[in-house]
C-alpha positions in Angstrom: -157.1 -104.9 -58.6 -154.8 -102.1 -57.3 -152.4 -101.9 -54.5 -152.1 -99.4 -51.6 -149.7 -96.5 -52.0 -146.3 -96.2 -50.3 -144.4 -93.0 -50.0 -142.0 -92.0 -52.8 -139.0 -93.0 -50.7 -137.8 -96.6 -50.6 -139.0 -97.2 -47.1 -142.8 -97.2 -46.9 -144.4 -94.5 -44.6 -145.5 -96.7 -41.8 -142.0 -98.1 -41.3 -140.1 -94.8 -41.9 -140.1 -94.0 -38.2 -138.8 -97.5 -37.3 -135.1 -97.7 -38.5 -133.6 -101.1 -38.6 -136.8 -102.8 -39.9 -135.3 -103.2 -43.4 -131.9 -104.3 -44.6 -129.5 -103.0 -47.2 -128.2 -105.9 -49.4 -125.1 -105.4 -51.5 -124.0 -108.0 -54.1 -120.5 -107.2 -55.2 -118.9 -108.8 -58.4 -120.5 -112.2 -57.6 -119.9 -115.1 -60.0 -121.2 -118.6 -59.2 -121.4 -122.0 -60.7 -121.7 -125.7 -60.1 -119.5 -128.7 -60.6 -121.0 -131.2 -63.1 -121.1 -135.0 -62.7 -118.8 -135.2 -65.7 -116.1 -133.2 -63.8 -116.7 -129.9 -65.6 -118.0 -126.6 -64.2 -121.3 -124.9 -65.1 -121.2 -121.1 -64.8 -124.5 -119.7 -63.6 -123.9 -116.1 -62.5 -121.2 -113.8 -64.0 -119.9 -110.7 -62.3 -123.2 -109.6 -60.8 -123.3 -106.3 -58.8 -126.5 -105.2 -57.2 -127.6 -102.9 -54.4 -130.9 -103.1 -52.6 -131.8 -100.1 -50.5 -133.5 -100.5 -47.1 -137.2 -100.9 -47.7 -136.9 -101.2 -51.5 -138.9 -103.7 -53.6 -136.7 -105.2 -56.4 -137.9 -107.7 -59.0 -135.5 -109.9 -61.0 -136.5 -110.9 -64.6 -134.7 -113.1 -67.1 -134.9 -116.2 -69.2 -135.9 -119.5 -67.4 -132.9 -121.2 -65.9 -130.6 -118.2 -66.2 -129.6 -118.1 -62.5 -132.1 -115.8 -60.8 -133.1 -118.3 -58.2 -129.5 -119.1 -57.6 -128.8 -115.5 -56.7 -131.7 -115.7 -54.2 -130.1 -118.7 -52.6 -126.8 -116.9 -52.2 -128.5 -113.8 -50.7 -130.4 -116.1 -48.3 -127.1 -117.6 -47.2 -128.0 -121.1 -48.3 -124.7 -121.5 -50.0 -121.6 -119.3 -50.5 -120.8 -117.6 -53.8 -117.9 -119.0 -55.8 -116.5 -115.4 -56.3 -117.4 -112.0 -54.9 -119.1 -110.9 -51.7 -122.7 -110.4 -50.5 -123.4 -108.3 -47.4 -126.4 -107.4 -45.3 -126.1 -104.0 -43.6 -122.3 -104.2 -44.2 -121.8 -107.6 -42.7 -120.9 -110.6 -44.9 -123.7 -113.1 -45.5 -122.3 -116.5 -44.6 -125.3 -118.6 -43.4 -129.1 -118.4 -43.2 -130.6 -116.0 -40.7 -134.1 -115.3 -39.5 -133.8 -111.7 -40.7 -133.7 -113.0 -44.3 -136.7 -115.2 -45.0 -137.4 -117.1 -48.2 -140.9 -117.8 -49.6 -140.9 -120.4 -52.4 -143.5 -121.2 -55.1 -144.7 -124.2 -53.1 -146.0 -123.2 -49.7 -144.3 -126.3 -48.2 -146.7 -126.5 -45.2 -146.4 -129.6 -43.0 -149.7 -131.5 -43.4 -149.6 -132.9 -39.9 -149.5 -129.4 -38.3 -152.4 -127.0 -38.2 -152.1 -123.6 -39.8 -151.2 -122.0 -36.5 -148.6 -124.6 -35.8 -147.1 -124.2 -39.3 -146.8 -120.4 -38.8 -145.3 -121.0 -35.3 -142.3 -123.0 -36.7 -139.9 -120.1 -36.6 -140.5 -119.1 -32.9 -140.6 -122.8 -31.9 -137.2 -123.5 -33.6 -135.7 -120.4 -31.9 -137.1 -121.4 -28.5 -139.3 -118.3 -28.2 -142.7 -119.7 -28.8 -143.9 -119.4 -25.2 -143.5 -115.6 -25.3 -144.2 -115.4 -29.0 -147.7 -116.7 -29.3 -149.1 -113.3 -29.8 -146.7 -112.8 -32.8 -148.2 -115.9 -34.4 -151.7 -114.6 -34.0 -150.7 -111.2 -35.3 -149.0 -112.8 -38.4 -152.2 -114.8 -39.2 -154.3 -111.6 -38.8 -152.0 -109.7 -41.2 -152.7 -112.2 -44.0 -156.4 -112.7 -43.2 -156.2 -116.2 -41.8 -157.0 -115.6 -38.2 -160.2 -117.6 -38.6 -158.3 -120.6 -40.0 -155.7 -121.1 -37.2 -157.0 -124.6 -36.4 -157.4 -125.7 -40.0 -155.2 -128.3 -41.7 -153.2 -127.5 -44.8 -155.4 -129.8 -47.0 -158.4 -127.7 -46.1 -156.9 -124.5 -47.6 -157.2 -123.2 -51.1 -153.9 -122.4 -53.0 -154.1 -118.7 -52.2 -154.8 -119.4 -48.5 -151.9 -121.9 -48.3 -149.6 -119.2 -49.8 -151.0 -116.7 -47.2 -150.0 -119.2 -44.5 -146.5 -119.4 -46.0 -146.3 -115.6 -45.9 -147.5 -115.5 -42.3 -144.8 -118.1 -41.4 -142.3 -115.6 -42.9 -143.7 -112.5 -41.2 -143.8 -114.0 -37.7 -140.0 -113.8 -37.8 -140.2 -110.0 -38.4 -137.8 -110.3 -41.4 -135.7 -107.4 -42.6 -135.5 -108.9 -46.1 -138.3 -111.0 -47.7 -136.9 -113.2 -50.5 -139.7 -114.3 -52.9 -139.0 -117.1 -55.4 -142.0 -117.2 -57.8 -144.3 -117.2 -54.7 -147.5 -116.8 -56.8 -146.5 -119.0 -59.8 -148.9 -121.9 -59.0 -152.0 -119.8 -58.3 -154.9 -119.2 -60.7 -154.9 -115.8 -62.4 -157.6 -114.2 -60.2 -156.0 -115.4 -56.9 -152.7 -114.3 -58.2 -153.9 -110.8 -58.9 -155.5 -110.6 -55.4 -152.2 -111.9 -53.8 -150.1 -109.3 -55.7 -152.1 -106.5 -54.1 -151.8 -108.2 -50.7 -148.0 -108.5 -51.1 -147.7 -104.8 -51.7 -149.8 -104.1 -48.7 -147.8 -106.4 -46.4 -144.6 -104.7 -47.7 -145.9 -101.3 -46.9 -147.2 -102.2 -43.5 -144.0 -104.1 -42.4 -141.3 -102.0 -44.0 -138.9 -104.9 -45.0 -136.9 -105.0 -48.2 -138.1 -107.4 -50.9 -136.2 -109.3 -53.5 -138.6 -111.1 -55.9 -137.9 -113.5 -58.8 -140.7 -113.8 -61.3 -141.2 -114.7 -64.9 -144.3 -112.5 -65.1 -143.5 -109.1 -66.6 -146.8 -107.6 -65.6 -146.3 -108.8 -62.0 -142.8 -107.3 -61.8 -144.1 -103.9 -63.1 -147.1 -104.0 -60.8 -145.2 -104.8 -57.6 -141.6 -103.5 -57.8 -139.9 -100.2 -57.6 -137.0 -101.5 -59.7 -136.8 -104.3 -62.2 -133.4 -105.9 -62.8 -133.1 -107.8 -66.1 -130.7 -110.7 -66.6 -129.2 -112.3 -69.7 -129.3 -116.0 -70.4 -127.0 -118.2 -68.3 -124.4 -117.3 -67.1 -126.6 -114.5 -65.9 -125.3 -110.9 -66.2 -127.3 -107.8 -65.5 -128.5 -106.4 -68.8 -130.2 -103.3 -67.4 -132.1 -102.0 -64.5 -135.4 -100.2 -65.0 -136.9 -97.9 -62.3 -140.7 -98.1 -62.0 -141.7 -94.7 -60.7 -145.4 -95.0 -61.2 -147.2 -94.2 -57.9 -149.2 -96.6 -55.9 -152.0 -97.7 -56.2 -151.0 -98.9 -59.7 -153.5 -99.7 -62.4 -152.7 -102.4 -64.8 -153.9 -100.4 -67.8 -151.7 -97.4 -66.9 -150.1 -96.2 -70.2 -146.9 -95.6 -68.3 -146.7 -99.2 -67.2 -147.6 -100.3 -70.7 -144.6 -98.4 -72.0 -142.4 -100.0 -69.4 -143.7 -103.4 -70.4 -142.6 -102.8 -74.0 -139.2 -101.7 -72.7 -138.8 -104.8 -70.6 -139.9 -107.2 -73.3 -137.4 -105.5 -75.7 -134.6 -106.0 -73.2 -135.6 -109.7 -72.9 -135.5 -110.1 -76.7 -139.3 -110.5 -76.9 -140.2 -107.2 -78.5 -143.7 -107.1 -80.0 
């Protein structure tokens, strides 16, 4: 399975003529932690500084529980950082916003709503569904579910349910797509297929992407840059640019070399 090819710049070619479709995210000296029930403090992130260019696809790798998903929550505006600042296009991120959409590992579709109605949640919540019905149809078409609009979530396969979750995100025309292990529960063949579709959606829509994954091959296949974190409290160990052109082939010797480099940085050298 290979993915379609973007231009060498961060912003894919189809979106390059449409400025404003992707956000720049800047994380500046962010530290974060949580109060414990015993009255202590658990540090999770330590002095993290990270810049995501408009239209860039960035993947975060690190040990389980190190704080990668916590950083996603901060970028999404779901909670404020203990220290430091996070900005979107220069403006502080202080709350959730439709321009930043999170897709989780679990599709979290409402079982009492059809696929179409699940995808329509965003426009409905914003009071724009009456004029936004075409956007819902277009989002379903982008992920190949136009023929399942009237289906119920229990009638979908795992891959189809995750496509519905992606359509629910795309209908909001996000400037930043935040992906928290979105393919983690899929079988290997469906996961490979969805990886190619993610790249295709990114290219066609031109948004920035911030992905958390534990799959080294997935990070190398999808991202333009891989950021590697230390164990908790997470610090950035290194950043590796993946300059292999798209479409990428999984047996590309260049990617194999990058895999060894990433595993070495994770302390898993083979």
